[in-house]
C-alpha positions as CSV (number, residue, x, y, z in Angstrom):
1,A,-12.8,-26.0,36.0
2,E,-9.5,-26.9,37.5
3,K,-11.3,-27.7,40.9
4,V,-13.9,-30.3,39.1
5,L,-10.3,-31.8,37.5
6,Q,-8.9,-32.4,40.9
7,M,-12.1,-33.9,42.1
8,E,-12.8,-36.0,39.5
9,E,-9.0,-37.2,39.8
10,E,-9.4,-38.1,43.5
11,I,-12.8,-39.9,42.3
12,R,-10.8,-41.9,40.0
13,K,-8.2,-43.0,42.6
14,C,-10.6,-43.7,45.3
15,N,-12.4,-46.0,42.8
16,A,-9.0,-47.7,42.1
17,E,-8.2,-48.1,45.5
18,M,-11.8,-50.0,46.1
19,T,-11.4,-52.3,43.7
20,T,-7.8,-53.4,44.9
21,L,-9.6,-53.9,48.5
22,R,-12.5,-55.7,46.8
23,E,-10.0,-58.0,45.0
24,S,-7.7,-58.3,48.0
25,I,-10.9,-59.3,50.0
26,H,-12.1,-61.9,47.3
27,D,-8.5,-63.7,47.9
28,L,-8.5,-63.6,51.4
29,I,-12.1,-65.3,51.3
30,K,-10.9,-68.0,48.9
31,G,-8.2,-68.9,51.3
32,G,-5.4,-66.5,50.2
33,G,-3.7,-63.6,52.5
34,P,-1.0,-64.3,55.3
35,P,-1.5,-67.5,57.3
36,I,-3.1,-67.2,60.7
37,A,-0.9,-68.6,63.5
38,G,-2.3,-70.6,66.1
39,P,-1.4,-71.2,69.8
40,V,2.3,-72.3,70.4
41,G,2.6,-76.1,69.5
42,S,-0.3,-76.2,67.1
43,G,1.5,-76.7,64.0
44,K,3.2,-74.8,61.3
45,A,0.7,-71.9,59.7
46,E,0.6,-72.6,55.9
47,V,-0.1,-70.7,53.0
48,G,-2.5,-72.3,51.0
49,T,-1.4,-73.2,47.1
50,N,-4.1,-70.8,45.7
51,R,-2.8,-67.8,46.8
52,K,-3.0,-65.1,44.2
53,W,-1.7,-61.8,46.0
54,F,0.7,-60.9,48.9
55,Y,0.0,-58.1,51.1
56,C,2.3,-55.6,52.7
57,S,1.7,-52.4,54.7
58,D,3.8,-49.4,56.2
59,C,3.9,-49.4,60.0
60,Q,5.1,-46.0,59.5
61,V,8.0,-46.2,61.9
62,G,11.2,-45.0,61.0
63,G,10.7,-44.9,57.5
64,H,11.5,-48.8,56.6
65,G,8.0,-49.9,56.4
66,R,7.3,-47.4,53.3
67,R,10.6,-48.6,52.0
68,F,10.2,-52.3,52.2
69,C,6.4,-51.7,50.5
70,R,7.9,-49.7,47.9
71,Y,10.3,-52.9,46.7
72,L,7.7,-55.4,47.1
73,L,4.9,-53.4,45.3
74,K,7.2,-53.7,42.1
75,R,6.5,-57.5,42.0
76,P,3.1,-57.8,40.4
77,N,1.5,-59.9,42.9
78,W,1.8,-57.7,45.5
79,R,-0.5,-55.3,47.2
80,I,-1.1,-52.7,50.0
């Protein structure tokens, strides 16, 4: 019974992560996400005005990425 509960909890976590990923992809399709820089001299990269989410990731070098993600993810509009 304990193993079934653990599996159900893992499934719940996976489903929540898939939902977040789907929302992030839809946000990118609508023009959100990080600015994409072009060649040098092509102008300033701009962030769309309809940007709903901001994204961060842990680079897993030295522990600072995890710490910054932890801080940023306390904000309501930040996602991994």
